[in-house]
SEDO-933935 format. One record per residue (C-alpha): residue in three letters; x, y, z. Coordinates in nm, 3 decimals, decimal comma, always signed. Each point is the difference from the previous one (the first is absolute). Last residue first. Layout:
<sites>
- Ala:X:Y:Z $
...
</sites>
This chain:
<sites>
- Leu:+3,127:-2,216:+2,728 $
- Glu:-0,204:+0,288:+0,162 $
- Gly:+0,051:-0,168:+0,352 $
- Glu:+0,161:+0,309:+0,126 $
- Glu:+0,338:-0,148:+0,078 $
- Asn:+0,023:-0,136:-0,355 $
- Leu:-0,066:+0,337:-0,119 $
- Gln:+0,267:+0,151:+0,184 $
- Lys:+0,230:-0,257:-0,101 $
- Leu:-0,109:+0,043:-0,371 $
- Ile:+0,092:+0,405:+0,046 $
- Ser:+0,315:-0,063:+0,192 $
- Ala:+0,136:-0,205:-0,315 $
- Ala:-0,117:+0,246:-0,257 $
- Asp:+0,211:+0,277:+0,158 $
- Phe:-0,161:+0,301:-0,151 $
- Asn:+0,200:+0,274:-0,177 $
- Arg:-0,340:+0,218:-0,034 $
- Ala:+0,121:+0,263:+0,257 $
- Ala:+0,309:+0,048:-0,180 $
- Thr:-0,182:+0,076:-0,331 $
- Asn:-0,148:+0,317:+0,162 $
- Val:-0,243:+0,059:-0,304 $
- Pro:+0,092:+0,351:-0,145 $
- Glu:-0,273:+0,264:+0,092 $
- Glu:+0,015:+0,319:-0,218 $
- Asp:+0,003:-0,270:-0,301 $
- Met:-0,292:-0,163:+0,103 $
- Ser:-0,187:+0,333:+0,088 $
- Arg:+0,050:+0,068:-0,385 $
- Ile:-0,151:-0,323:-0,084 $
- Ala:-0,310:+0,086:+0,181 $
- Glu:+0,015:+0,351:-0,105 $
- Phe:+0,036:-0,085:-0,391 $
- Lys:-0,299:-0,249:+0,077 $
- His:-0,208:+0,271:+0,149 $
- Asn:+0,051:+0,239:-0,274 $
- Asp:-0,065:-0,236:-0,276 $
- Ser:-0,377:-0,045:+0,156 $
- Pro:-0,049:-0,311:+0,246 $
- His:-0,380:-0,170:-0,108 $
- Ala:-0,348:+0,076:+0,135 $
- Tyr:-0,200:+0,006:-0,256 $
- Arg:+0,007:-0,332:-0,197 $
- Met:+0,027:-0,149:+0,379 $
- Val:-0,294:+0,132:+0,087 $
- Met:-0,181:-0,213:-0,289 $
- Arg:+0,132:-0,313:+0,148 $
- Leu:-0,112:+0,104:+0,345 $
- Ser:-0,347:-0,058:-0,087 $
- Ser:-0,314:+0,200:+0,055 $
- His:+0,117:+0,319:-0,122 $
- Gly:-0,139:+0,339:+0,080 $
- Leu:+0,340:+0,190:+0,023 $
- Leu:-0,082:+0,085:+0,403 $
- Ala:-0,109:-0,325:+0,072 $
- Ala:+0,272:-0,187:-0,181 $
- Leu:+0,268:+0,224:+0,148 $
- Thr:-0,138:-0,058:+0,326 $
- Leu:+0,029:-0,377:-0,066 $
- Leu:+0,359:+0,045:-0,131 $
- Asp:+0,181:+0,138:+0,338 $
- Gly:+0,294:-0,183:-0,074 $
- Pro:+0,212:+0,323:-0,023 $
- Arg:-0,146:+0,319:+0,143 $
- Arg:+0,187:+0,302:-0,127 $
- Glu:+0,128:-0,178:-0,304 $
- Ile:-0,356:-0,186:-0,051 $
- Phe:-0,183:+0,349:+0,000 $
- Arg:+0,271:+0,167:-0,266 $
- Thr:-0,054:-0,279:-0,227 $
- Ala:-0,398:-0,012:+0,042 $
- Phe:+0,000:+0,396:-0,092 $
- Thr:+0,249:+0,005:-0,267 $
- His:-0,203:-0,289:-0,142 $
- Arg:-0,303:+0,191:-0,012 $
- Phe:+0,210:+0,320:-0,129 $
- Ser:+0,088:-0,229:-0,277 $
- Tyr:-0,355:-0,043:-0,079 $
- Leu:-0,019:+0,327:-0,162 $
- Thr:+0,265:-0,099:-0,210 $
- Cys:+0,379:+0,055:-0,022 $
- Ser:+0,217:-0,199:-0,222 $
- Gly:+0,194:-0,316:+0,094 $
- Glu:+0,277:-0,044:+0,279 $
- Thr:+0,372:+0,094:-0,050 $
- Gly:+0,009:+0,251:+0,277 $
- Ser:+0,062:+0,363:+0,040 $
- Arg:-0,190:+0,113:-0,307 $
- Asn:+0,059:+0,390:-0,047 $
- Leu:+0,132:+0,008:-0,353 $
- Gly:-0,281:-0,207:-0,108 $
- Asp:-0,305:-0,137:+0,177 $
- Ile:+0,032:+0,245:+0,282 $
- Lys:+0,032:+0,283:-0,290 $
- Ser:-0,217:+0,202:+0,200 $
- Arg:-0,156:+0,190:-0,256 $
- Lys:-0,073:-0,290:-0,254 $
- Leu:-0,131:-0,205:+0,286 $
- Thr:-0,233:+0,300:+0,085 $
- Gly:-0,165:-0,021:-0,338 $
- Tyr:-0,031:-0,359:+0,012 $
- His:-0,195:+0,035:+0,323 $
- Ala:-0,210:+0,266:-0,111 $
- Asn:-0,093:-0,227:-0,302 $
- Asn:-0,096:-0,250:+0,220 $
- Phe:-0,208:+0,118:+0,261 $
- Lys:-0,283:-0,213:-0,009 $
- Val:-0,402:-0,013:+0,015 $
- Ala:-0,052:+0,303:+0,228 $
- Pro:-0,341:-0,083:+0,197 $
- Ser:-0,330:+0,196:-0,116 $
- Asn:-0,219:+0,250:+0,164 $
- Pro:+0,232:+0,283:+0,070 $
- Asp:+0,068:-0,010:-0,364 $
- Asp:+0,243:+0,318:-0,062 $
- Gly:+0,294:-0,206:+0,064 $
- Gly:+0,247:+0,130:-0,245 $
- Arg:-0,243:-0,177:-0,269 $
- Gly:-0,222:-0,198:+0,184 $
- Gly:+0,047:-0,185:+0,327 $
- Pro:+0,038:+0,054:+0,353 $
- Phe:+0,282:-0,108:+0,211 $
- Val:-0,115:-0,007:+0,345 $
- Tyr:-0,363:-0,112:-0,106 $
- Lys:-0,344:+0,111:+0,133 $
- Gly:-0,004:+0,391:-0,142 $
- Lys:+0,133:+0,313:+0,101 $
- Ser:+0,368:-0,067:+0,142 $
- Asn:+0,206:+0,258:+0,133 $
- Ala:+0,005:-0,098:+0,339 $
- Leu:-0,004:-0,349:-0,096 $
- Arg:+0,333:+0,031:-0,197 $
- Glu:+0,167:+0,171:+0,276 $
- Ile:-0,072:-0,239:+0,291 $
- Leu:+0,066:-0,265:-0,252 $
- Val:+0,356:+0,141:-0,035 $
- Glu:+0,055:+0,057:+0,315 $
- Ala:-0,143:-0,380:+0,098 $
- Ala:+0,261:-0,170:-0,253 $
- Arg:+0,295:+0,213:+0,195 $
- Met:-0,126:-0,086:+0,306 $
- Ser:-0,046:-0,388:-0,073 $
- Leu:-0,333:-0,147:-0,071 $
- Pro:-0,142:-0,336:+0,112 $
- Ile:-0,144:-0,217:-0,264 $
- Ser:-0,349:-0,155:+0,003 $
- Arg:-0,074:-0,299:-0,227 $
- Arg:-0,201:-0,104:-0,296 $
- Ala:+0,292:-0,164:-0,194 $
- Ala:-0,026:-0,324:+0,202 $
- Lys:-0,354:-0,050:-0,112 $
- Thr:+0,084:+0,062:-0,379 $
- Lys:+0,028:+0,232:-0,264 $
- Gly:-0,059:+0,299:+0,271 $
- Asp:-0,260:+0,266:-0,011 $
- Thr:+0,006:+0,080:+0,372 $
- Ile:+0,321:+0,110:+0,076 $
- Val:+0,008:+0,174:+0,318 $
- Leu:+0,214:+0,287:+0,156 $
- Tyr:+0,182:+0,049:+0,327 $
- Pro:+0,067:+0,255:+0,260 $
- Lys:+0,114:-0,104:+0,321 $
- Asp:-0,053:+0,337:+0,255 $
- Ser:-0,361:-0,036:-0,129 $
- Glu:-0,203:+0,218:-0,217 $
- Leu:+0,222:-0,073:-0,341 $
- His:-0,210:-0,276:-0,141 $
- Val:-0,004:+0,005:-0,392 $
- Asp:-0,250:-0,237:-0,147 $
- Arg:-0,236:+0,283:-0,004 $
- Val:+0,192:+0,199:-0,263 $
- Gly:+0,000:-0,275:-0,220 $
- Leu:+0,322:-0,193:-0,166 $
- Arg:-0,075:-0,124:-0,347 $
- Cys:+0,324:+0,153:-0,127 $
- Leu:+0,200:-0,141:+0,294 $
- Glu:-0,139:-0,364:-0,081 $
- Asn:+0,107:+0,031:-0,356 $
- Pro:+0,373:+0,062:+0,094 $
- Arg:-0,045:-0,298:+0,242 $
- Val:+0,106:+0,117:+0,389 $
- Gly:+0,343:-0,010:+0,146 $
- Thr:-0,123:+0,270:+0,251 $
- Glu:+0,304:+0,246:+0,017 $
- Ile:+0,153:-0,030:-0,337 $
- Leu:-0,356:-0,019:-0,192 $
- Leu:-0,091:+0,293:+0,221 $
- Val:+0,272:+0,190:-0,080 $
- Ala:-0,024:-0,068:-0,380 $
- Tyr:-0,341:+0,133:-0,013 $
- Asp:+0,094:+0,313:+0,204 $
- Arg:+0,230:+0,080:-0,248 $
- Leu:-0,224:-0,136:-0,335 $
- Pro:-0,259:+0,266:+0,127 $
- Gln:+0,205:+0,235:-0,063 $
- Ser:+0,316:-0,001:-0,181 $
- Ala:+0,305:-0,237:+0,009 $
- Ala:+0,347:+0,107:-0,033 $
- Ser:+0,077:+0,053:+0,361 $
- Leu:-0,174:-0,308:+0,072 $
- Tyr:+0,207:-0,171:-0,234 $
- Leu:+0,322:+0,112:+0,102 $
- Arg:-0,082:-0,069:+0,372 $
- Glu:-0,089:-0,348:-0,035 $
- Glu:+0,305:-0,068:-0,201 $
- Asn:+0,218:+0,134:+0,258 $
- Ser:-0,184:-0,189:+0,270 $
- Asp:+0,006:-0,342:-0,149 $
- Leu:-0,220:-0,128:-0,289 $
- Val:-0,110:-0,366:-0,029 $
- Arg:-0,077:-0,127:-0,357 $
- Gly:-0,174:-0,340:+0,004 $
- Cys:+0,104:-0,319:-0,013 $
- Glu:-0,011:-0,187:-0,361 $
- Asn:-0,281:-0,227:-0,063 $
- Glu:+0,119:-0,127:-0,348 $
- Glu:-0,322:-0,175:-0,133 $
- Pro:-0,021:-0,348:-0,124 $
- Leu:-0,252:-0,063:-0,252 $
- Phe:-0,347:-0,167:+0,118 $
- Asp:-0,041:-0,347:-0,092 $
- Val:-0,300:-0,105:-0,243 $
- Phe:-0,175:-0,287:+0,135 $
- Arg:-0,326:+0,157:+0,067 $
- Ala:+0,000:+0,229:-0,279 $
- Pro:-0,224:-0,227:-0,214 $
- Asn:-0,258:-0,029:+0,274 $
- Ser:-0,237:-0,303:-0,030 $
- Thr:-0,359:-0,034:-0,088 $
- Leu:-0,107:+0,309:-0,166 $
- Val:-0,303:+0,206:+0,053 $
- Glu:-0,096:-0,192:+0,293 $
- Asp:-0,019:+0,359:+0,187 $
- Ala:+0,253:-0,126:+0,234 $
- Val:+0,242:-0,084:-0,320 $
- Leu:-0,047:+0,322:-0,148 $
- Asn:+0,096:+0,163:+0,343 $
- Ser:+0,300:-0,200:+0,013 $
- Phe:+0,118:+0,122:-0,365 $
- Met:-0,057:+0,350:+0,101 $
- Lys:+0,225:-0,044:+0,318 $
- Lys:+0,279:-0,166:-0,213 $
- Leu:-0,022:+0,273:-0,258 $
- Cys:+0,024:+0,253:+0,244 $
- Ala:+0,301:-0,171:+0,215 $
- Leu:+0,179:-0,021:-0,369 $
- Glu:-0,039:+0,335:-0,029 $
- Arg:+0,163:+0,083:+0,343 $
- Asn:+0,270:-0,272:-0,051 $
- Val:+0,086:+0,196:-0,377 $
- Thr:+0,051:+0,310:+0,223 $
- Ala:+0,244:-0,167:+0,227 $
- Asn:+0,172:-0,143:-0,248 $
- Ser:+0,087:+0,328:-0,155 $
- Ile:-0,097:+0,161:-0,325 $
- Lys:+0,331:+0,102:-0,204 $
- Lys:+0,147:+0,333:+0,068 $
- Lys:+0,110:+0,210:-0,284 $
- Thr:-0,330:+0,212:+0,015 $
- Ser:-0,265:-0,013:-0,252 $
- Lys:-0,210:+0,294:-0,124 $
- Arg:-0,361:-0,019:+0,048 $
- Lys:-0,250:-0,059:-0,298 $
- Gly:-0,280:+0,212:-0,108 $
- Thr:+0,183:+0,139:-0,322 $
- Lys:-0,019:+0,359:+0,116 $
- Ser:+0,207:-0,116:+0,308 $
- Arg:-0,153:-0,101:+0,325 $
- Arg:+0,018:+0,182:+0,332 $
- Gly:+0,128:-0,156:+0,325 $
- Ser:+0,171:-0,322:+0,075 $
- Val:+0,317:-0,111:-0,232 $
- Thr:-0,037:-0,336:-0,119 $
- Gly:+0,183:-0,301:+0,124 $
- Phe:+0,169:-0,258:-0,251 $
- Gln:-0,078:-0,361:-0,159 $
- Ser:+0,174:-0,294:-0,018 $
- Arg:-0,120:-0,098:+0,385 $
- Arg:-0,386:+0,029:-0,166 $
- Arg:+0,108:-0,213:-0,297 $
- Thr:+0,109:-0,307:+0,229 $
- Ile:-0,286:+0,051:+0,267 $
- Phe:-0,277:+0,004:-0,263 $
- Ser:+0,153:-0,331:-0,198 $
- Glu:+0,002:-0,182:+0,350 $
- Ile:-0,370:+0,133:+0,032 $
- Gln:-0,046:-0,147:-0,364 $
- Pro:+0,177:-0,351:+0,084 $
- Lys:-0,208:-0,021:+0,325 $
- Ala:-0,342:-0,005:-0,169 $
- Ile:-0,268:+0,283:-0,131 $
- Leu:-0,204:-0,153:-0,277 $
- Asn:-0,285:-0,010:+0,300 $
- Val:+0,045:+0,357:+0,044 $
- Arg:-0,100:+0,082:-0,366 $
- Leu:+0,258:+0,231:-0,154 $
- Asn:-0,167:+0,382:-0,062 $
- Arg:+0,337:+0,155:+0,158 $
- Phe:+0,249:-0,230:+0,134 $
- His:+0,303:+0,241:-0,022 $
- Ala:-0,120:+0,329:+0,031 $
- Ile:-0,243:-0,119:+0,282 $
- Leu:+0,249:-0,111:+0,213 $
- Ala:+0,230:+0,270:-0,041 $
- Lys:-0,298:+0,237:+0,119 $
- Ser:-0,115:-0,226:+0,259 $
- Ala:+0,259:+0,051:+0,255 $
- Thr:-0,048:+0,372:+0,013 $
- Lys:-0,387:-0,110:+0,060 $
- Tyr:+0,101:-0,287:+0,243 $
- Arg:+0,186:+0,278:+0,227 $
- Ile:-0,270:+0,265:-0,007 $
- Thr:-0,214:-0,264:+0,134 $
- Thr:+0,219:-0,138:+0,273 $
- Asn:-0,002:+0,371:+0,090 $
- Lys:-0,382:+0,035:+0,037 $
- Lys:-0,036:-0,287:+0,192 $
- Gln:-0,172:-0,282:-0,119 $
- Arg:-0,362:-0,121:-0,054 $
- Ser:-0,151:+0,257:-0,222 $
- Ala:+0,297:+0,134:-0,175 $
- Ser:+0,121:-0,371:-0,054 $
- Trp:-0,294:-0,122:-0,150 $
- Glu:+0,021:+0,284:-0,267 $
- Leu:+0,359:-0,081:-0,049 $
- Phe:-0,107:-0,382:-0,069 $
- Glu:-0,308:+0,084:-0,235 $
- Ala:+0,229:+0,264:-0,203 $
- Met:+0,273:-0,339:-0,007 $
- Ala:-0,239:-0,234:-0,126 $
- Leu:-0,097:+0,239:-0,263 $
- Lys:+0,349:+0,065:-0,126 $
- Phe:+0,093:-0,349:+0,016 $
- Thr:-0,291:-0,122:-0,218 $
- Pro:-0,324:-0,126:+0,168 $
- Tyr:-0,042:-0,417:-0,081 $
- Asp:-0,336:-0,077:-0,133 $
- Lys:+0,011:-0,366:+0,077 $
- Lys:+0,002:-0,266:-0,257 $
- Glu:-0,189:-0,318:+0,171 $
- Leu:+0,237:-0,306:+0,011 $
- Phe:+0,086:+0,115:+0,347 $
- Gly:-0,351:-0,093:+0,113 $
- Val:+0,037:-0,355:-0,130 $
- Gly:+0,081:-0,115:+0,373 $
- Glu:+0,297:+0,164:+0,177 $
- Asn:+0,197:-0,298:+0,141 $
- Arg:-0,118:-0,276:-0,246 $
- Leu:+0,058:+0,260:-0,286 $
- Arg:+0,311:+0,084:+0,150 $
- Thr:+0,131:-0,384:-0,019 $
- Arg:-0,128:-0,026:-0,365 $
- Phe:+0,216:+0,308:-0,120 $
- Ala:+0,293:-0,118:+0,205 $
- Glu:-0,022:-0,328:-0,160 $
- Ala:-0,040:+0,172:-0,356 $
- Tyr:+0,291:+0,211:+0,050 $
- Ala:+0,215:-0,293:+0,103 $
- Glu:-0,093:-0,205:-0,312 $
- Ala:+0,044:+0,303:-0,200 $
- Lys:+0,359:+0,042:+0,141 $
- Arg:+0,087:-0,364:-0,080 $
- Lys:-0,133:+0,010:-0,324 $
- Asn:+0,184:+0,323:-0,162 $
- Ala:-0,214:+0,214:-0,241 $
- Tyr:-0,166:+0,163:+0,304 $
- Gly:-0,282:+0,235:-0,014 $
- Thr:-0,213:-0,251:+0,191 $
- Ser:-0,280:+0,068:-0,265 $
- Arg:-0,343:-0,069:+0,125 $
- Glu:-0,301:-0,242:+0,022 $
- Ile:-0,233:-0,015:+0,300 $
- Arg:-0,329:-0,269:+0,022 $
- Arg:-0,232:+0,071:+0,283 $
- Gly:-0,138:-0,298:+0,168 $
- Glu:+0,149:+0,099:+0,311 $
- Phe:+0,341:-0,004:-0,170 $
- Val:+0,065:-0,153:-0,339 $
- Phe:+0,346:+0,029:-0,158 $
- Arg:+0,170:+0,182:-0,333 $
- Met:+0,365:+0,069:+0,002 $
- Ser:+0,171:+0,208:-0,264 $
- Trp:+0,394:-0,051:-0,120 $
- Thr:+0,139:+0,281:-0,210 $
- Lys:+0,137:-0,031:-0,371 $
- Gly:-0,299:-0,085:-0,183 $
- Asn:-0,037:-0,165:-0,303 $
- Pro:-0,176:-0,338:+0,053 $
- Gln:-0,118:+0,196:+0,343 $
- Lys:+0,156:-0,111:+0,296 $
- Tyr:-0,086:-0,218:+0,302 $
- Leu:-0,007:-0,022:+0,347 $
- Lys:-0,346:-0,178:+0,135 $
- Met:-0,124:-0,061:+0,387 $
- Glu:-0,381:-0,020:+0,031 $
- Ile:-0,033:-0,186:-0,330 $
- Leu:+0,269:-0,251:+0,128 $
- His:-0,139:-0,058:+0,334 $
- Phe:-0,329:-0,059:-0,166 $
- Trp:+0,138:-0,261:-0,226 $
- Leu:+0,177:-0,156:+0,282 $
- Thr:-0,328:-0,007:+0,195 $
- Arg:-0,171:-0,203:-0,315 $
- Trp:+0,286:-0,227:-0,072 $
- Asp:-0,023:-0,126:+0,384 $
- Lys:+0,296:-0,147:+0,164 $
- Thr:+0,074:+0,333:+0,160 $
- Lys:+0,309:+0,134:+0,233 $
- Gly:+0,175:-0,293:-0,009 $
- Arg:+0,325:+0,149:-0,044 $
- Asp:+0,070:-0,202:-0,335 $
- Phe:-0,346:+0,105:-0,135 $
- Ile:+0,041:+0,349:+0,055 $
- Arg:+0,366:+0,002:-0,102 $
- Ser:-0,092:-0,141:-0,322 $
- Arg:-0,205:+0,253:-0,122 $
- Ala:+0,250:+0,324:+0,078 $
- Val:-0,203:+0,261:+0,140 $
- Tyr:+0,021:+0,322:-0,229 $
- Ser:-0,121:-0,226:-0,320 $
- Gln:+0,091:+0,105:-0,341 $
- Cys:-0,267:+0,105:-0,256 $
- Gly:-0,040:-0,121:-0,373 $
- Ser:-0,356:-0,096:+0,091 $
- Lys:+0,045:-0,330:-0,138 $
- Asn:+0,273:-0,035:+0,286 $
- Leu:-0,267:-0,021:+0,265 $
- Lys:-0,158:-0,282:-0,156 $
- Gln:+0,312:-0,201:-0,048 $
- Cys:+0,085:+0,057:+0,382 $
- Val:-0,348:-0,115:+0,110 $
- Lys:-0,013:-0,311:-0,250 $
- His:+0,368:-0,100:+0,141 $
- Arg:-0,102:+0,021:+0,371 $
- Gly:-0,295:-0,239:-0,089 $
- Met:-0,377:+0,091:-0,076 $
</sites>
């Protein structure tokens, strides 16, 4: 049978060949019509008589495979068919079997269970918080159906939403929304949770690729933290009640993270020697596990607290600190009340920086340290628990008052312009004599 008869036999089936018949002969791939017939059966792209989309038919390892490409455009259908056959050659027929992919809600529940058993408690809490918005969006969608467009849709929808008021829910079960939109930082924390969950699914061979891998994080506005001057510190401490007053003093004097101070144990404080210090044993990184020398002010506060301590924590937990066997969780509510009474974010504000948070005391410590010991960044990094100097620079920055004082000092010490009227010719002559030019 010649070339014409082979083509005529194919056309009787009402199908159009995926591989151009003439090209096989012209390129010299085969002269045997039986080999040509095998290739044409192996790679076939056709339309049903009344169909709109192209379908493909071929044989792989003795198995006949026939399915729709889903495309009405022939070029797109050819590209899909070629990509399908390439994947089939690389992965085998196993990927054709329908897997029982879990729903997003189930996959997230398994991921959070894995995080609770393998990661730190705070990491798991952060993932649980981030998973709420993700579950509300994807719900019972199968994980294999989630791709980059679906993730981008989640990001767009999330950025248009407003935050909710924490605390008790209303009778309807919904929290009241605030007038502040969800920040990019919040969306990034949720996206990080999503990326990690899909990464685990790939590692468990549930999925072959991570659809969130090429989704970029949103830009964040990493503003410098607030630095308190001595007057703002005095107003804040005067308005603060115990134990927030002692808590704030220790933050300012040691520069520890707020959660590190909450978990500080009595055994971690060493006041016996002439060089008192405290030890942070539960840091989030290796650099965060460190010892911090105590100033006289910090030592006085700790001496009084340890004298009245009844448990194993410097700041006991429970309502009013009545649970000596558990650490305090946070002091946010007491802090917000103190801000209102002290008005350091309002009428008594000294600078133009952002609002005062508990982390502002850590920024205050770092800035005061670098102003007293300029250039000693390595020591400051060790005290703050940072492994890189780049992170140190986010905490140590000049306060508004320091910048104003620098400009004022320039006004008070006018430049001696007469001393700067150099003779260019004499300078060049001197450089030539010294061999610099």
